[in-house]
VOFI-200618 format. One line per 2 residues: number of its first residue (from 0); for each residue x, y, z of C-alpha. Coordinates in steps of 0.5 Angstrom, whole numbers, plus 500, padded with zeros to 3 digits. Layout:
NUM = X,Y,Z | ...
END
This chain:
0 = 522,512,532 | 522,518,527
2 = 519,524,531 | 514,525,525
4 = 510,519,525 | 505,521,530
6 = 503,527,526 | 502,523,520
8 = 494,523,519 | 490,517,520
10 = 489,514,513 | 481,511,513
12 = 481,509,506 | 488,505,506
14 = 486,498,505 | 493,494,503
16 = 500,495,506 | 506,492,503
18 = 513,491,505 | 518,489,501
20 = 526,489,501 | 527,487,508
22 = 523,484,513 | 519,489,518
24 = 521,488,525 | 515,486,530
26 = 516,493,534 | 515,497,527
28 = 509,493,525 | 506,493,531
30 = 506,501,532 | 504,501,524
32 = 498,497,526 | 496,501,532
34 = 497,508,528 | 493,506,522
36 = 489,500,524 | 492,496,518
38 = 497,491,518 | 503,490,514
40 = 503,484,509 | 510,482,507
42 = 512,482,500 | 517,476,498
44 = 520,475,492 | 519,482,489
46 = 525,483,486 | 524,476,482
48 = 516,477,481 | 516,485,480
50 = 511,490,483 | 504,491,480
52 = 506,497,476 | 512,501,474
54 = 513,508,473 | 505,509,474
56 = 503,504,468 | 500,497,471
58 = 503,491,468 | 499,487,463
60 = 493,484,466 | 493,489,472
62 = 487,494,472 | 488,500,477
64 = 482,504,479 | 482,511,482
66 = 476,512,486 | 473,519,489
68 = 473,521,496 | 470,516,501
70 = 471,510,495 | 465,513,491
72 = 465,515,484 | 470,511,479
74 = 474,517,477 | 479,513,472
76 = 481,506,470 | 488,504,468
78 = 489,498,464 | 496,495,463
END
C-alpha cells in the first residue's frame, strides 16, 4: 500500500526474489508479480540456514557474478 510502489521502475534483469522472516500475503505477492513480472519465492529456515552472503562476502562454496548492463560482460566474480 506504499504510495511510492508504483514509481519503482521496472526491473527487467531481476531473476529471483526471495522473501524471508514472514509469509508474504497473497495480495502483496500478486501486486509484486503484476508490477515486476516475477514471483516471490518464500525462503523457509533462513535463520537456521543463513543467506548466501554476509556483509557482501559470499559464504564458502558460493560464487557471486557481477554482470554488465543487459547481462553482458562479466565484470567481477567473488568467491566465498
